[in-house]
Chimera marker file (.cmm) of the C-alpha trace (Angstrom):
<marker_set name="trace">
<marker id="1" x="216.598" y="158.904" z="102.531" r="1" g="1" b="0" radius="0.5"/>
<marker id="2" x="214.181" y="156.789" z="100.480" r="1" g="1" b="0" radius="0.5"/>
<marker id="3" x="214.824" y="153.228" z="99.411" r="1" g="1" b="0" radius="0.5"/>
<marker id="4" x="212.471" y="151.213" z="97.252" r="1" g="1" b="0" radius="0.5"/>
<marker id="5" x="213.034" y="147.850" z="95.584" r="1" g="1" b="0" radius="0.5"/>
<marker id="6" x="210.422" y="145.601" z="94.119" r="1" g="1" b="0" radius="0.5"/>
<marker id="7" x="210.436" y="141.891" z="93.313" r="1" g="1" b="0" radius="0.5"/>
<marker id="8" x="207.702" y="139.644" z="91.980" r="1" g="1" b="0" radius="0.5"/>
<marker id="9" x="206.154" y="139.199" z="95.449" r="1" g="1" b="0" radius="0.5"/>
<marker id="10" x="207.806" y="141.804" z="97.658" r="1" g="1" b="0" radius="0.5"/>
<marker id="11" x="208.231" y="145.517" z="98.243" r="1" g="1" b="0" radius="0.5"/>
<marker id="12" x="211.505" y="146.356" z="99.967" r="1" g="1" b="0" radius="0.5"/>
<marker id="13" x="211.678" y="149.873" z="101.356" r="1" g="1" b="0" radius="0.5"/>
<marker id="14" x="212.987" y="151.986" z="104.206" r="1" g="1" b="0" radius="0.5"/>
<marker id="15" x="211.619" y="151.187" z="107.662" r="1" g="1" b="0" radius="0.5"/>
<marker id="16" x="208.815" y="153.489" z="108.793" r="1" g="1" b="0" radius="0.5"/>
<marker id="17" x="207.141" y="154.185" z="112.109" r="1" g="1" b="0" radius="0.5"/>
<marker id="18" x="204.051" y="152.424" z="110.738" r="1" g="1" b="0" radius="0.5"/>
<marker id="19" x="206.109" y="149.189" z="110.840" r="1" g="1" b="0" radius="0.5"/>
<marker id="20" x="206.110" y="149.226" z="114.660" r="1" g="1" b="0" radius="0.5"/>
<marker id="21" x="203.594" y="146.394" z="115.208" r="1" g="1" b="0" radius="0.5"/>
<marker id="22" x="205.304" y="144.205" z="112.636" r="1" g="1" b="0" radius="0.5"/>
<marker id="23" x="208.730" y="144.895" z="114.114" r="1" g="1" b="0" radius="0.5"/>
<marker id="24" x="207.405" y="144.018" z="117.573" r="1" g="1" b="0" radius="0.5"/>
<marker id="25" x="205.889" y="140.763" z="116.267" r="1" g="1" b="0" radius="0.5"/>
<marker id="26" x="209.212" y="139.921" z="114.607" r="1" g="1" b="0" radius="0.5"/>
<marker id="27" x="211.647" y="140.752" z="117.381" r="1" g="1" b="0" radius="0.5"/>
<marker id="28" x="209.545" y="139.508" z="120.302" r="1" g="1" b="0" radius="0.5"/>
<marker id="29" x="209.382" y="136.023" z="118.787" r="1" g="1" b="0" radius="0.5"/>
<marker id="30" x="211.571" y="133.428" z="120.529" r="1" g="1" b="0" radius="0.5"/>
<marker id="31" x="211.839" y="131.315" z="117.343" r="1" g="1" b="0" radius="0.5"/>
<marker id="32" x="213.250" y="134.304" z="115.449" r="1" g="1" b="0" radius="0.5"/>
<marker id="33" x="215.891" y="134.788" z="118.139" r="1" g="1" b="0" radius="0.5"/>
<marker id="34" x="216.908" y="131.136" z="118.435" r="1" g="1" b="0" radius="0.5"/>
<marker id="35" x="220.190" y="131.793" z="116.583" r="1" g="1" b="0" radius="0.5"/>
<marker id="36" x="220.529" y="135.443" z="117.593" r="1" g="1" b="0" radius="0.5"/>
<marker id="37" x="221.522" y="135.033" z="121.217" r="1" g="1" b="0" radius="0.5"/>
<marker id="38" x="218.023" y="134.161" z="122.504" r="1" g="1" b="0" radius="0.5"/>
<marker id="39" x="217.242" y="137.740" z="123.510" r="1" g="1" b="0" radius="0.5"/>
<marker id="40" x="213.802" y="138.594" z="122.078" r="1" g="1" b="0" radius="0.5"/>
<marker id="41" x="212.425" y="142.012" z="122.940" r="1" g="1" b="0" radius="0.5"/>
<marker id="42" x="209.563" y="142.342" z="125.408" r="1" g="1" b="0" radius="0.5"/>
<marker id="43" x="208.034" y="145.758" z="124.710" r="1" g="1" b="0" radius="0.5"/>
<marker id="44" x="206.896" y="147.914" z="121.828" r="1" g="1" b="0" radius="0.5"/>
<marker id="45" x="209.248" y="150.592" z="123.133" r="1" g="1" b="0" radius="0.5"/>
<marker id="46" x="212.156" y="148.262" z="122.292" r="1" g="1" b="0" radius="0.5"/>
<marker id="47" x="210.732" y="147.777" z="118.780" r="1" g="1" b="0" radius="0.5"/>
<marker id="48" x="210.427" y="151.552" z="118.460" r="1" g="1" b="0" radius="0.5"/>
<marker id="49" x="214.087" y="151.899" z="119.495" r="1" g="1" b="0" radius="0.5"/>
<marker id="50" x="215.105" y="149.378" z="116.825" r="1" g="1" b="0" radius="0.5"/>
<marker id="51" x="213.285" y="151.353" z="114.136" r="1" g="1" b="0" radius="0.5"/>
<marker id="52" x="214.838" y="154.576" z="115.437" r="1" g="1" b="0" radius="0.5"/>
<marker id="53" x="218.316" y="153.037" z="115.349" r="1" g="1" b="0" radius="0.5"/>
<marker id="54" x="217.878" y="151.840" z="111.754" r="1" g="1" b="0" radius="0.5"/>
<marker id="55" x="216.435" y="155.175" z="110.634" r="1" g="1" b="0" radius="0.5"/>
<marker id="56" x="219.444" y="156.921" z="112.232" r="1" g="1" b="0" radius="0.5"/>
<marker id="57" x="221.724" y="154.542" z="110.308" r="1" g="1" b="0" radius="0.5"/>
<marker id="58" x="220.099" y="155.707" z="107.051" r="1" g="1" b="0" radius="0.5"/>
<marker id="59" x="221.183" y="159.260" z="107.895" r="1" g="1" b="0" radius="0.5"/>
<marker id="60" x="224.531" y="158.652" z="109.602" r="1" g="1" b="0" radius="0.5"/>
<marker id="61" x="225.805" y="155.694" z="107.573" r="1" g="1" b="0" radius="0.5"/>
<marker id="62" x="223.873" y="156.012" z="104.324" r="1" g="1" b="0" radius="0.5"/>
<marker id="63" x="222.318" y="152.554" z="104.670" r="1" g="1" b="0" radius="0.5"/>
<marker id="64" x="220.344" y="150.338" z="107.050" r="1" g="1" b="0" radius="0.5"/>
<marker id="65" x="218.054" y="147.321" z="106.973" r="1" g="1" b="0" radius="0.5"/>
<marker id="66" x="214.908" y="147.566" z="104.810" r="1" g="1" b="0" radius="0.5"/>
<marker id="67" x="211.320" y="146.650" z="105.641" r="1" g="1" b="0" radius="0.5"/>
<marker id="68" x="209.983" y="143.771" z="103.558" r="1" g="1" b="0" radius="0.5"/>
<marker id="69" x="206.316" y="143.976" z="102.614" r="1" g="1" b="0" radius="0.5"/>
<marker id="70" x="204.327" y="141.124" z="101.079" r="1" g="1" b="0" radius="0.5"/>
<marker id="71" x="202.692" y="142.592" z="97.971" r="1" g="1" b="0" radius="0.5"/>
<marker id="72" x="199.503" y="140.527" z="97.986" r="1" g="1" b="0" radius="0.5"/>
<marker id="73" x="198.586" y="141.418" z="101.591" r="1" g="1" b="0" radius="0.5"/>
<marker id="74" x="200.524" y="144.628" z="102.264" r="1" g="1" b="0" radius="0.5"/>
<marker id="75" x="201.812" y="142.986" z="105.454" r="1" g="1" b="0" radius="0.5"/>
<marker id="76" x="205.169" y="143.759" z="107.068" r="1" g="1" b="0" radius="0.5"/>
<marker id="77" x="206.859" y="140.349" z="107.052" r="1" g="1" b="0" radius="0.5"/>
<marker id="78" x="210.355" y="141.232" z="108.270" r="1" g="1" b="0" radius="0.5"/>
<marker id="79" x="213.467" y="143.007" z="107.128" r="1" g="1" b="0" radius="0.5"/>
<marker id="80" x="216.319" y="142.435" z="104.717" r="1" g="1" b="0" radius="0.5"/>
<marker id="81" x="219.283" y="144.346" z="103.413" r="1" g="1" b="0" radius="0.5"/>
<marker id="82" x="222.453" y="145.987" z="104.566" r="1" g="1" b="0" radius="0.5"/>
<marker id="83" x="224.146" y="147.324" z="107.620" r="1" g="1" b="0" radius="0.5"/>
<marker id="84" x="227.381" y="149.281" z="107.748" r="1" g="1" b="0" radius="0.5"/>
<marker id="85" x="229.092" y="147.889" z="110.838" r="1" g="1" b="0" radius="0.5"/>
<marker id="86" x="231.363" y="150.501" z="112.407" r="1" g="1" b="0" radius="0.5"/>
<marker id="87" x="233.495" y="150.680" z="115.511" r="1" g="1" b="0" radius="0.5"/>
<marker id="88" x="234.568" y="148.229" z="118.186" r="1" g="1" b="0" radius="0.5"/>
<marker id="89" x="231.016" y="147.453" z="119.308" r="1" g="1" b="0" radius="0.5"/>
<marker id="90" x="230.108" y="146.215" z="115.824" r="1" g="1" b="0" radius="0.5"/>
<marker id="91" x="233.366" y="144.395" z="115.036" r="1" g="1" b="0" radius="0.5"/>
<marker id="92" x="232.742" y="140.863" z="113.854" r="1" g="1" b="0" radius="0.5"/>
<marker id="93" x="235.282" y="138.153" z="113.040" r="1" g="1" b="0" radius="0.5"/>
<marker id="94" x="238.027" y="140.776" z="113.334" r="1" g="1" b="0" radius="0.5"/>
<marker id="95" x="236.346" y="143.081" z="110.798" r="1" g="1" b="0" radius="0.5"/>
<marker id="96" x="235.108" y="146.600" z="111.377" r="1" g="1" b="0" radius="0.5"/>
<marker id="97" x="233.767" y="149.177" z="108.954" r="1" g="1" b="0" radius="0.5"/>
<marker id="98" x="232.183" y="146.589" z="106.664" r="1" g="1" b="0" radius="0.5"/>
<marker id="99" x="228.856" y="146.037" z="104.899" r="1" g="1" b="0" radius="0.5"/>
<marker id="100" x="226.890" y="142.931" z="105.780" r="1" g="1" b="0" radius="0.5"/>
<marker id="101" x="223.731" y="141.530" z="104.265" r="1" g="1" b="0" radius="0.5"/>
<marker id="102" x="221.085" y="140.090" z="106.536" r="1" g="1" b="0" radius="0.5"/>
<marker id="103" x="217.408" y="139.202" z="106.769" r="1" g="1" b="0" radius="0.5"/>
<marker id="104" x="214.910" y="138.378" z="109.472" r="1" g="1" b="0" radius="0.5"/>
<marker id="105" x="211.305" y="137.298" z="108.957" r="1" g="1" b="0" radius="0.5"/>
<marker id="106" x="208.228" y="136.576" z="111.071" r="1" g="1" b="0" radius="0.5"/>
<marker id="107" x="207.967" y="132.742" z="111.271" r="1" g="1" b="0" radius="0.5"/>
<marker id="108" x="204.603" y="132.475" z="109.482" r="1" g="1" b="0" radius="0.5"/>
<marker id="109" x="206.452" y="133.797" z="106.398" r="1" g="1" b="0" radius="0.5"/>
<marker id="110" x="209.297" y="131.275" z="106.588" r="1" g="1" b="0" radius="0.5"/>
<marker id="111" x="209.756" y="128.616" z="103.914" r="1" g="1" b="0" radius="0.5"/>
<marker id="112" x="208.100" y="130.719" z="101.205" r="1" g="1" b="0" radius="0.5"/>
<marker id="113" x="211.336" y="131.843" z="99.531" r="1" g="1" b="0" radius="0.5"/>
<marker id="114" x="210.988" y="135.432" z="100.761" r="1" g="1" b="0" radius="0.5"/>
<marker id="115" x="214.418" y="135.453" z="102.406" r="1" g="1" b="0" radius="0.5"/>
<marker id="116" x="216.117" y="134.389" z="99.192" r="1" g="1" b="0" radius="0.5"/>
<marker id="117" x="213.988" y="136.681" z="97.022" r="1" g="1" b="0" radius="0.5"/>
<marker id="118" x="214.745" y="139.722" z="99.167" r="1" g="1" b="0" radius="0.5"/>
<marker id="119" x="218.447" y="138.868" z="99.527" r="1" g="1" b="0" radius="0.5"/>
<marker id="120" x="218.860" y="138.549" z="95.742" r="1" g="1" b="0" radius="0.5"/>
<marker id="121" x="217.234" y="141.957" z="95.199" r="1" g="1" b="0" radius="0.5"/>
<marker id="122" x="219.307" y="143.589" z="97.945" r="1" g="1" b="0" radius="0.5"/>
<marker id="123" x="222.585" y="142.064" z="96.751" r="1" g="1" b="0" radius="0.5"/>
<marker id="124" x="221.934" y="143.341" z="93.225" r="1" g="1" b="0" radius="0.5"/>
<marker id="125" x="221.096" y="146.791" z="94.625" r="1" g="1" b="0" radius="0.5"/>
<marker id="126" x="224.269" y="146.737" z="96.738" r="1" g="1" b="0" radius="0.5"/>
<marker id="127" x="226.622" y="146.002" z="93.874" r="1" g="1" b="0" radius="0.5"/>
<marker id="128" x="224.890" y="147.819" z="91.005" r="1" g="1" b="0" radius="0.5"/>
<marker id="129" x="223.365" y="150.891" z="92.664" r="1" g="1" b="0" radius="0.5"/>
<marker id="130" x="225.292" y="151.414" z="95.895" r="1" g="1" b="0" radius="0.5"/>
<marker id="131" x="228.514" y="150.284" z="94.200" r="1" g="1" b="0" radius="0.5"/>
<marker id="132" x="229.813" y="148.200" z="97.111" r="1" g="1" b="0" radius="0.5"/>
<marker id="133" x="233.070" y="146.392" z="96.410" r="1" g="1" b="0" radius="0.5"/>
<marker id="134" x="232.546" y="143.599" z="98.918" r="1" g="1" b="0" radius="0.5"/>
<marker id="135" x="229.572" y="142.358" z="100.923" r="1" g="1" b="0" radius="0.5"/>
<marker id="136" x="229.862" y="140.061" z="103.940" r="1" g="1" b="0" radius="0.5"/>
<marker id="137" x="227.401" y="137.749" z="105.630" r="1" g="1" b="0" radius="0.5"/>
<marker id="138" x="227.358" y="135.833" z="108.902" r="1" g="1" b="0" radius="0.5"/>
<marker id="139" x="225.108" y="133.067" z="110.181" r="1" g="1" b="0" radius="0.5"/>
<marker id="140" x="225.091" y="130.710" z="113.150" r="1" g="1" b="0" radius="0.5"/>
<marker id="141" x="226.335" y="127.350" z="111.872" r="1" g="1" b="0" radius="0.5"/>
<marker id="142" x="223.138" y="125.718" z="113.179" r="1" g="1" b="0" radius="0.5"/>
<marker id="143" x="220.902" y="128.139" z="111.268" r="1" g="1" b="0" radius="0.5"/>
<marker id="144" x="220.664" y="126.053" z="108.118" r="1" g="1" b="0" radius="0.5"/>
<marker id="145" x="218.155" y="128.372" z="106.400" r="1" g="1" b="0" radius="0.5"/>
<marker id="146" x="220.315" y="131.489" z="106.714" r="1" g="1" b="0" radius="0.5"/>
<marker id="147" x="223.464" y="129.658" z="105.637" r="1" g="1" b="0" radius="0.5"/>
<marker id="148" x="221.629" y="128.240" z="102.626" r="1" g="1" b="0" radius="0.5"/>
<marker id="149" x="220.454" y="131.718" z="101.538" r="1" g="1" b="0" radius="0.5"/>
<marker id="150" x="223.936" y="133.233" z="101.836" r="1" g="1" b="0" radius="0.5"/>
<marker id="151" x="225.346" y="130.416" z="99.706" r="1" g="1" b="0" radius="0.5"/>
<marker id="152" x="222.528" y="130.572" z="97.120" r="1" g="1" b="0" radius="0.5"/>
<marker id="153" x="223.053" y="134.297" z="96.541" r="1" g="1" b="0" radius="0.5"/>
<marker id="154" x="226.717" y="133.612" z="95.840" r="1" g="1" b="0" radius="0.5"/>
<marker id="155" x="228.534" y="134.516" z="99.035" r="1" g="1" b="0" radius="0.5"/>
<marker id="156" x="231.566" y="132.300" z="99.575" r="1" g="1" b="0" radius="0.5"/>
<marker id="157" x="232.387" y="130.647" z="102.902" r="1" g="1" b="0" radius="0.5"/>
<marker id="158" x="235.550" y="132.134" z="104.407" r="1" g="1" b="0" radius="0.5"/>
<marker id="159" x="235.814" y="130.726" z="107.923" r="1" g="1" b="0" radius="0.5"/>
<marker id="160" x="234.042" y="129.793" z="111.127" r="1" g="1" b="0" radius="0.5"/>
<marker id="161" x="234.494" y="131.913" z="114.258" r="1" g="1" b="0" radius="0.5"/>
<marker id="162" x="233.118" y="132.141" z="117.779" r="1" g="1" b="0" radius="0.5"/>
<marker id="163" x="230.720" y="134.885" z="118.841" r="1" g="1" b="0" radius="0.5"/>
<marker id="164" x="228.875" y="134.886" z="122.187" r="1" g="1" b="0" radius="0.5"/>
<marker id="165" x="229.677" y="131.183" z="122.643" r="1" g="1" b="0" radius="0.5"/>
<marker id="166" x="228.194" y="130.282" z="119.252" r="1" g="1" b="0" radius="0.5"/>
<marker id="167" x="229.938" y="129.028" z="116.137" r="1" g="1" b="0" radius="0.5"/>
<marker id="168" x="229.321" y="131.447" z="113.255" r="1" g="1" b="0" radius="0.5"/>
<marker id="169" x="230.001" y="130.989" z="109.544" r="1" g="1" b="0" radius="0.5"/>
<marker id="170" x="231.550" y="133.993" z="107.778" r="1" g="1" b="0" radius="0.5"/>
<marker id="171" x="230.941" y="134.647" z="104.086" r="1" g="1" b="0" radius="0.5"/>
<marker id="172" x="231.954" y="137.255" z="101.521" r="1" g="1" b="0" radius="0.5"/>
<marker id="173" x="231.328" y="138.199" z="97.920" r="1" g="1" b="0" radius="0.5"/>
<marker id="174" x="233.439" y="140.645" z="95.944" r="1" g="1" b="0" radius="0.5"/>
<marker id="175" x="231.839" y="142.749" z="93.239" r="1" g="1" b="0" radius="0.5"/>
<marker id="176" x="234.233" y="141.365" z="90.634" r="1" g="1" b="0" radius="0.5"/>
<marker id="177" x="232.867" y="137.866" z="91.358" r="1" g="1" b="0" radius="0.5"/>
<marker id="178" x="229.211" y="138.882" z="91.362" r="1" g="1" b="0" radius="0.5"/>
<marker id="179" x="227.170" y="137.317" z="88.605" r="1" g="1" b="0" radius="0.5"/>
<marker id="180" x="223.628" y="138.368" z="87.814" r="1" g="1" b="0" radius="0.5"/>
<link id1="1" id2="2" r="1" g="1" b="0" radius="0.2"/>
<link id1="2" id2="3" r="1" g="1" b="0" radius="0.2"/>
<link id1="3" id2="4" r="1" g="1" b="0" radius="0.2"/>
<link id1="4" id2="5" r="1" g="1" b="0" radius="0.2"/>
<link id1="5" id2="6" r="1" g="1" b="0" radius="0.2"/>
<link id1="6" id2="7" r="1" g="1" b="0" radius="0.2"/>
<link id1="7" id2="8" r="1" g="1" b="0" radius="0.2"/>
<link id1="8" id2="9" r="1" g="1" b="0" radius="0.2"/>
<link id1="9" id2="10" r="1" g="1" b="0" radius="0.2"/>
<link id1="10" id2="11" r="1" g="1" b="0" radius="0.2"/>
<link id1="11" id2="12" r="1" g="1" b="0" radius="0.2"/>
<link id1="12" id2="13" r="1" g="1" b="0" radius="0.2"/>
<link id1="13" id2="14" r="1" g="1" b="0" radius="0.2"/>
<link id1="14" id2="15" r="1" g="1" b="0" radius="0.2"/>
<link id1="15" id2="16" r="1" g="1" b="0" radius="0.2"/>
<link id1="16" id2="17" r="1" g="1" b="0" radius="0.2"/>
<link id1="17" id2="18" r="1" g="1" b="0" radius="0.2"/>
<link id1="18" id2="19" r="1" g="1" b="0" radius="0.2"/>
<link id1="19" id2="20" r="1" g="1" b="0" radius="0.2"/>
<link id1="20" id2="21" r="1" g="1" b="0" radius="0.2"/>
<link id1="21" id2="22" r="1" g="1" b="0" radius="0.2"/>
<link id1="22" id2="23" r="1" g="1" b="0" radius="0.2"/>
<link id1="23" id2="24" r="1" g="1" b="0" radius="0.2"/>
<link id1="24" id2="25" r="1" g="1" b="0" radius="0.2"/>
<link id1="25" id2="26" r="1" g="1" b="0" radius="0.2"/>
<link id1="26" id2="27" r="1" g="1" b="0" radius="0.2"/>
<link id1="27" id2="28" r="1" g="1" b="0" radius="0.2"/>
<link id1="28" id2="29" r="1" g="1" b="0" radius="0.2"/>
<link id1="29" id2="30" r="1" g="1" b="0" radius="0.2"/>
<link id1="30" id2="31" r="1" g="1" b="0" radius="0.2"/>
<link id1="31" id2="32" r="1" g="1" b="0" radius="0.2"/>
<link id1="32" id2="33" r="1" g="1" b="0" radius="0.2"/>
<link id1="33" id2="34" r="1" g="1" b="0" radius="0.2"/>
<link id1="34" id2="35" r="1" g="1" b="0" radius="0.2"/>
<link id1="35" id2="36" r="1" g="1" b="0" radius="0.2"/>
<link id1="36" id2="37" r="1" g="1" b="0" radius="0.2"/>
<link id1="37" id2="38" r="1" g="1" b="0" radius="0.2"/>
<link id1="38" id2="39" r="1" g="1" b="0" radius="0.2"/>
<link id1="39" id2="40" r="1" g="1" b="0" radius="0.2"/>
<link id1="40" id2="41" r="1" g="1" b="0" radius="0.2"/>
<link id1="41" id2="42" r="1" g="1" b="0" radius="0.2"/>
<link id1="42" id2="43" r="1" g="1" b="0" radius="0.2"/>
<link id1="43" id2="44" r="1" g="1" b="0" radius="0.2"/>
<link id1="44" id2="45" r="1" g="1" b="0" radius="0.2"/>
<link id1="45" id2="46" r="1" g="1" b="0" radius="0.2"/>
<link id1="46" id2="47" r="1" g="1" b="0" radius="0.2"/>
<link id1="47" id2="48" r="1" g="1" b="0" radius="0.2"/>
<link id1="48" id2="49" r="1" g="1" b="0" radius="0.2"/>
<link id1="49" id2="50" r="1" g="1" b="0" radius="0.2"/>
<link id1="50" id2="51" r="1" g="1" b="0" radius="0.2"/>
<link id1="51" id2="52" r="1" g="1" b="0" radius="0.2"/>
<link id1="52" id2="53" r="1" g="1" b="0" radius="0.2"/>
<link id1="53" id2="54" r="1" g="1" b="0" radius="0.2"/>
<link id1="54" id2="55" r="1" g="1" b="0" radius="0.2"/>
<link id1="55" id2="56" r="1" g="1" b="0" radius="0.2"/>
<link id1="56" id2="57" r="1" g="1" b="0" radius="0.2"/>
<link id1="57" id2="58" r="1" g="1" b="0" radius="0.2"/>
<link id1="58" id2="59" r="1" g="1" b="0" radius="0.2"/>
<link id1="59" id2="60" r="1" g="1" b="0" radius="0.2"/>
<link id1="60" id2="61" r="1" g="1" b="0" radius="0.2"/>
<link id1="61" id2="62" r="1" g="1" b="0" radius="0.2"/>
<link id1="62" id2="63" r="1" g="1" b="0" radius="0.2"/>
<link id1="63" id2="64" r="1" g="1" b="0" radius="0.2"/>
<link id1="64" id2="65" r="1" g="1" b="0" radius="0.2"/>
<link id1="65" id2="66" r="1" g="1" b="0" radius="0.2"/>
<link id1="66" id2="67" r="1" g="1" b="0" radius="0.2"/>
<link id1="67" id2="68" r="1" g="1" b="0" radius="0.2"/>
<link id1="68" id2="69" r="1" g="1" b="0" radius="0.2"/>
<link id1="69" id2="70" r="1" g="1" b="0" radius="0.2"/>
<link id1="70" id2="71" r="1" g="1" b="0" radius="0.2"/>
<link id1="71" id2="72" r="1" g="1" b="0" radius="0.2"/>
<link id1="72" id2="73" r="1" g="1" b="0" radius="0.2"/>
<link id1="73" id2="74" r="1" g="1" b="0" radius="0.2"/>
<link id1="74" id2="75" r="1" g="1" b="0" radius="0.2"/>
<link id1="75" id2="76" r="1" g="1" b="0" radius="0.2"/>
<link id1="76" id2="77" r="1" g="1" b="0" radius="0.2"/>
<link id1="77" id2="78" r="1" g="1" b="0" radius="0.2"/>
<link id1="78" id2="79" r="1" g="1" b="0" radius="0.2"/>
<link id1="79" id2="80" r="1" g="1" b="0" radius="0.2"/>
<link id1="80" id2="81" r="1" g="1" b="0" radius="0.2"/>
<link id1="81" id2="82" r="1" g="1" b="0" radius="0.2"/>
<link id1="82" id2="83" r="1" g="1" b="0" radius="0.2"/>
<link id1="83" id2="84" r="1" g="1" b="0" radius="0.2"/>
<link id1="84" id2="85" r="1" g="1" b="0" radius="0.2"/>
<link id1="85" id2="86" r="1" g="1" b="0" radius="0.2"/>
<link id1="86" id2="87" r="1" g="1" b="0" radius="0.2"/>
<link id1="87" id2="88" r="1" g="1" b="0" radius="0.2"/>
<link id1="88" id2="89" r="1" g="1" b="0" radius="0.2"/>
<link id1="89" id2="90" r="1" g="1" b="0" radius="0.2"/>
<link id1="90" id2="91" r="1" g="1" b="0" radius="0.2"/>
<link id1="91" id2="92" r="1" g="1" b="0" radius="0.2"/>
<link id1="92" id2="93" r="1" g="1" b="0" radius="0.2"/>
<link id1="93" id2="94" r="1" g="1" b="0" radius="0.2"/>
<link id1="94" id2="95" r="1" g="1" b="0" radius="0.2"/>
<link id1="95" id2="96" r="1" g="1" b="0" radius="0.2"/>
<link id1="96" id2="97" r="1" g="1" b="0" radius="0.2"/>
<link id1="97" id2="98" r="1" g="1" b="0" radius="0.2"/>
<link id1="98" id2="99" r="1" g="1" b="0" radius="0.2"/>
<link id1="99" id2="100" r="1" g="1" b="0" radius="0.2"/>
<link id1="100" id2="101" r="1" g="1" b="0" radius="0.2"/>
<link id1="101" id2="102" r="1" g="1" b="0" radius="0.2"/>
<link id1="102" id2="103" r="1" g="1" b="0" radius="0.2"/>
<link id1="103" id2="104" r="1" g="1" b="0" radius="0.2"/>
<link id1="104" id2="105" r="1" g="1" b="0" radius="0.2"/>
<link id1="105" id2="106" r="1" g="1" b="0" radius="0.2"/>
<link id1="106" id2="107" r="1" g="1" b="0" radius="0.2"/>
<link id1="107" id2="108" r="1" g="1" b="0" radius="0.2"/>
<link id1="108" id2="109" r="1" g="1" b="0" radius="0.2"/>
<link id1="109" id2="110" r="1" g="1" b="0" radius="0.2"/>
<link id1="110" id2="111" r="1" g="1" b="0" radius="0.2"/>
<link id1="111" id2="112" r="1" g="1" b="0" radius="0.2"/>
<link id1="112" id2="113" r="1" g="1" b="0" radius="0.2"/>
<link id1="113" id2="114" r="1" g="1" b="0" radius="0.2"/>
<link id1="114" id2="115" r="1" g="1" b="0" radius="0.2"/>
<link id1="115" id2="116" r="1" g="1" b="0" radius="0.2"/>
<link id1="116" id2="117" r="1" g="1" b="0" radius="0.2"/>
<link id1="117" id2="118" r="1" g="1" b="0" radius="0.2"/>
<link id1="118" id2="119" r="1" g="1" b="0" radius="0.2"/>
<link id1="119" id2="120" r="1" g="1" b="0" radius="0.2"/>
<link id1="120" id2="121" r="1" g="1" b="0" radius="0.2"/>
<link id1="121" id2="122" r="1" g="1" b="0" radius="0.2"/>
<link id1="122" id2="123" r="1" g="1" b="0" radius="0.2"/>
<link id1="123" id2="124" r="1" g="1" b="0" radius="0.2"/>
<link id1="124" id2="125" r="1" g="1" b="0" radius="0.2"/>
<link id1="125" id2="126" r="1" g="1" b="0" radius="0.2"/>
<link id1="126" id2="127" r="1" g="1" b="0" radius="0.2"/>
<link id1="127" id2="128" r="1" g="1" b="0" radius="0.2"/>
<link id1="128" id2="129" r="1" g="1" b="0" radius="0.2"/>
<link id1="129" id2="130" r="1" g="1" b="0" radius="0.2"/>
<link id1="130" id2="131" r="1" g="1" b="0" radius="0.2"/>
<link id1="131" id2="132" r="1" g="1" b="0" radius="0.2"/>
<link id1="132" id2="133" r="1" g="1" b="0" radius="0.2"/>
<link id1="133" id2="134" r="1" g="1" b="0" radius="0.2"/>
<link id1="134" id2="135" r="1" g="1" b="0" radius="0.2"/>
<link id1="135" id2="136" r="1" g="1" b="0" radius="0.2"/>
<link id1="136" id2="137" r="1" g="1" b="0" radius="0.2"/>
<link id1="137" id2="138" r="1" g="1" b="0" radius="0.2"/>
<link id1="138" id2="139" r="1" g="1" b="0" radius="0.2"/>
<link id1="139" id2="140" r="1" g="1" b="0" radius="0.2"/>
<link id1="140" id2="141" r="1" g="1" b="0" radius="0.2"/>
<link id1="141" id2="142" r="1" g="1" b="0" radius="0.2"/>
<link id1="142" id2="143" r="1" g="1" b="0" radius="0.2"/>
<link id1="143" id2="144" r="1" g="1" b="0" radius="0.2"/>
<link id1="144" id2="145" r="1" g="1" b="0" radius="0.2"/>
<link id1="145" id2="146" r="1" g="1" b="0" radius="0.2"/>
<link id1="146" id2="147" r="1" g="1" b="0" radius="0.2"/>
<link id1="147" id2="148" r="1" g="1" b="0" radius="0.2"/>
<link id1="148" id2="149" r="1" g="1" b="0" radius="0.2"/>
<link id1="149" id2="150" r="1" g="1" b="0" radius="0.2"/>
<link id1="150" id2="151" r="1" g="1" b="0" radius="0.2"/>
<link id1="151" id2="152" r="1" g="1" b="0" radius="0.2"/>
<link id1="152" id2="153" r="1" g="1" b="0" radius="0.2"/>
<link id1="153" id2="154" r="1" g="1" b="0" radius="0.2"/>
<link id1="154" id2="155" r="1" g="1" b="0" radius="0.2"/>
<link id1="155" id2="156" r="1" g="1" b="0" radius="0.2"/>
<link id1="156" id2="157" r="1" g="1" b="0" radius="0.2"/>
<link id1="157" id2="158" r="1" g="1" b="0" radius="0.2"/>
<link id1="158" id2="159" r="1" g="1" b="0" radius="0.2"/>
<link id1="159" id2="160" r="1" g="1" b="0" radius="0.2"/>
<link id1="160" id2="161" r="1" g="1" b="0" radius="0.2"/>
<link id1="161" id2="162" r="1" g="1" b="0" radius="0.2"/>
<link id1="162" id2="163" r="1" g="1" b="0" radius="0.2"/>
<link id1="163" id2="164" r="1" g="1" b="0" radius="0.2"/>
<link id1="164" id2="165" r="1" g="1" b="0" radius="0.2"/>
<link id1="165" id2="166" r="1" g="1" b="0" radius="0.2"/>
<link id1="166" id2="167" r="1" g="1" b="0" radius="0.2"/>
<link id1="167" id2="168" r="1" g="1" b="0" radius="0.2"/>
<link id1="168" id2="169" r="1" g="1" b="0" radius="0.2"/>
<link id1="169" id2="170" r="1" g="1" b="0" radius="0.2"/>
<link id1="170" id2="171" r="1" g="1" b="0" radius="0.2"/>
<link id1="171" id2="172" r="1" g="1" b="0" radius="0.2"/>
<link id1="172" id2="173" r="1" g="1" b="0" radius="0.2"/>
<link id1="173" id2="174" r="1" g="1" b="0" radius="0.2"/>
<link id1="174" id2="175" r="1" g="1" b="0" radius="0.2"/>
<link id1="175" id2="176" r="1" g="1" b="0" radius="0.2"/>
<link id1="176" id2="177" r="1" g="1" b="0" radius="0.2"/>
<link id1="177" id2="178" r="1" g="1" b="0" radius="0.2"/>
<link id1="178" id2="179" r="1" g="1" b="0" radius="0.2"/>
<link id1="179" id2="180" r="1" g="1" b="0" radius="0.2"/>
</marker_set>
């Protein structure tokens, strides 16, 4: 399955095996995992397993997170996009079998607007091309950047819930309320 979106500064596409070094740099970073349970990976094998898992999601679930590439350098800078959460293991805030939007970037690419730019493109793709009826988002209440992006792209705060001893904000946006 091939995915390809383009913004002014970014290419957003399916994850490839060539993204291994970038994925390792991303997921081994303690700053990146500050609001994700503080469990950064330690080996490239773990990064390879993450890519494998996402590529399997493309086949089994029809969607998975996308690699984000900076156009001017061609560098892998992180990922953005959707995940279909299924089953008890992926239940969140009492929901299962739902689409969430997320993003994760290597810290040297933070504060450049890439998270917002990629999330806007993905949200548009989700409603207009994939025809999703509702998209959810979740962010640790202390992760101000992620909460700000979810709000800026139009997701509405629903409630706060506990997950792994952290307070998490839960958001949603219905297609009928999507404006672009």
